[in-house]
N, C-alpha and C positions, 0 to 999 in steps of 0.2 A: 775914732779918724773920725778929724772933723773934715766934713765932701764938699772938695770944692768943684766951676764949677771945667767941666771938660777933665771934669778924671774918670771911668769908665766903671762901671753895673751891670749886673749883670742878670736879667730877674727869670725864676720859673713857675711858670703856674701864673702868666702874663697878662694873660688874657681875658683873668673874669677878676673879679672879687676883692682879696688884699690883692695879690700878684700883678694885674694889673692899680690898682693904689701906691703900692710901693717905684708901678714905673711910672704911672704921674708926678709921683711926687718926685721921684729921683729927677727927670726929665726939666722941673719947674728951675732943679735948684741946677740945672743948664749943664749938669752928667751925659756924659752917654751911654743911652740906655741900649743893650741888649736881649728882648724883649723873645723870655725861652717857652715856648710852650709848641701841643701839637702841632701839625698843621692846619691850615682854613680859616675859610671869613672870623672869623672872630679874633684870631695875631692877625688878619692884617688891617681889620678895624682900628684895634685899637695902634694898633706901625701908624698908622691912614691922621691920627684924627689930636696922635702928638708928633704926628710933621706938624700939620698945620699949625703948632706955635710955634712953629720954629726952631720942634731937639727937632734932636740926634740919634735917632733909635734907628737899630739891625731889628726886625721882625729874622728870632732861628726854628722853624717847625723840627723841634727833634723831639721824644722821647723819654721821659728820662729814668724810667725802666731800663733802660736799655745802657751800660758801660759805653761800649762805640759813638754811641749816637750823643752824649752828651765830648766825647771827646772832641766830635765833629764839629761841636756850639763854639767848642774854647776854639777850636782852631777860627772858623769864619771870626767871631771879633775880640779875635788877635786881629789876623789882618781887617777888620773893619776900624779899628780905635785904642788897635797897639795895647800895652797890660791892663791886665783890671783891678781894681782898685778894690772894690761890691762884690761879694756873691749872699745875692738872695736864692738861699734854698728855700722855697714857694710851696710848691707844686702840695698841690692835696688832695686826694676822693675820704668819700665817706660809704663805707660799706654799706645792706645793708642792717634793718634795722636785730635782732632778735639771742637768745641766748646762749653761751657764750659754747652750748655744746652742740649746738644748728647749726652751729656760721660753719657753711666748706669748705675745704680746702682752693675751692675756686676765690669764694671770696674772702682768706688768710691770705691771696698771693697777689689777687689785686692787690689789696690795699695795701699792704707792704711791700710789695714791686715799684708805689710809688714811692708813700707813706716816708718809706725808712728808704730802702735802700736805692731810692729814687737823691735824697740828698748824700749818699752817697753813693753814690757816682759824680753825685758835684761836686761834693768833693774832692773827688780820686781829679778828675778831668784841670779844676783850678787852683789848688791849692799850690801844688807845685811848683807854678812861676811865680805861686804869691811865699813863698819858702826862698827862690832863688831870690828873687830881689831882697828881700828881709823888710815887706812891708806890705798891710795888705785887712777885710775884715771879710770877716760869712758874718751868716743870716740867717742862722737857721729855724726853718715855723715848724710851734713842734704846738703845743696843748695845754690850756687849762687842764684833761683829759690825762694832762702830763703826770699830774701834779697832785689831785683830787677827779677819780670819777664821777662823770654823768649821773648823778639818786637813780635814777630810771635804766642805770644800765645795759644792755640790750650794743654794748655800744664795743667786744671786745676789741677784731683784726685795730680798729685805729684809734683806740688809748692805748691796745699798746704798744701801736706802731708807735705815737708818738710821744708816749714816757722814750722808748726808744732811741730820739731822736734830742733828749733830753742827756739820756744815759751817752750814747755818740757826742752828743757837743762837748761836754763837762771831760771824755776822755783825746776832741783836740785840740781840745786850751789847755790840755798834761803837757800835748805831744807834744804841740806847737811850743810848748814852754823851754821844756825840754832837750826842743831842735834851737835853738834861741835866739826863732824866730820870731821878732815882734810884728804878730798876724792878732787882730783880733779876732776875738771870737765868743757871739751874742745871741742868744736863744730865743724865742717869741713861744710865750706860750698864750694866747690870747682864747677867751673865751667869747661868750656869743656874738660875733659879726654876721650882716646882715647880707648872707651872699645863698651863690646860686649852688653849695657844696653839697645842698640833699640831693642835688641833683647828677647827680654823679653817676651814676647808674647807667647814664645812657651815653657813656666814655667808653664802659669798661672793654674789654678785645671784645671777640671773638670768639678768642681761641677758652679764653674763662668766663662763657656763662654757663650758666646750664638753665635747662628744660622748665618749664615750669610756669608757674604760678610768676607775675610780677615779685620782685625783691618788696619784701615790709625796708619801710624808708621812715628814717625817723625819727621820731617825730618834735612838737619843739619842743626845748625846756622853758621851764622859767629860774635863772638859778641866784634874781633876789640882789643883783645887780647888774650899773646899766648893759641895754643892746646898742651896740653902736657900729657906724658906716661901716666899709671896710678901707672908706676913703681915710679916717679918723684912723684908724687901726694902725693904715698901713704909715702918717704924721708920725704916729708914738715911736713904731717900728723904728724907725727913721733917727727920731732923739733918743733913743734910746741908743742906735750902736754910735749915734756922734759922743754922746755922754760916755761911750766905754763902759754900758752896764753886761753882768753879763745877760740878766735872768730880765726878760722885756713881760711885763705884764700890763698891753693897754686897755684891761679892765679896764677905767674903777672901782674900787669897789673888791675889784675876785681878788688884791688882797689876805681881803679872811680868809676864805678858802682853801688860795696857798695853806694860808699859816695852821689853816685848819686838816689840812691834806700828812701836812708832815706831821704837821704832831701825833699825830694819834699812831703814820707807820712810827714813832720815835717811842708814845708810853707802850705800843707794843708790845720793842724791843725790851722798851722797861722790866714792864712786864713777865719776861722771853728773864729776862737774867738774875729777874729774883728768885725761880722760880729749878734753875739751871746751876745757880749761883758762879755764871763767871764772872771771869775778874775782868777789873776798867782794863783797859792801858793806851795810853795816846793815840791820839787818832790820827793816823797815816792820810787822808784826805784831801787832797791841795785845789 
């Protein structure tokens, strides 16, 4: 999708990290930007900084966990700038660093309500109008963990949610094709990016907090390939959207890990087929 000045882009999680980077890159290109995040000084600050450059930015305080809140954001975007051309479902948090069996219900609910259901609610709020117009593009932020879980483990709610985002994006692409809608889909799978996502716990809602010791934070991980800034990640994601790529890997060198993760699954599947003697058939995947 070629991005042009005057188009409208919606970015969730726009107050920090990759979301802020996306809002900045898109505003620099002359797009009208709807910056969606929890209400507060961080969101207002982003809008003020970008507004000082002459960009048209609408800050919308919303909670991606809530379908009604995202529906309100869609109405605000339409009232301010008209039809939305690009939807960036980017808002995300990371949970505590624990083995799978020690993750609590509140941890799963917290991470999945933002990282997975937040994408669902963004699609539900904005994609129907794109389908009706017959054009637009959706980019969902997943993670390299959707393809290759980190070697130290301990991050199951996040990894599972991001794998869900990848599967959701593939299904969205299929559904749009079946509907005959010329709406593009991309899924970004960043590796290490310099953001404050490890501080997510401070944004956990009170009803999902658990009394006791502070939640352990995911330690830094050496991935063996480049660590990038949020601005670089955002620029490469936008480049992927313009190239109509489905899978966008912003970190140079992460292709090897992505390939290794997928190859391992295929190798294990082939081993299982040899054991069971299951006959092969033509794939129905699209």
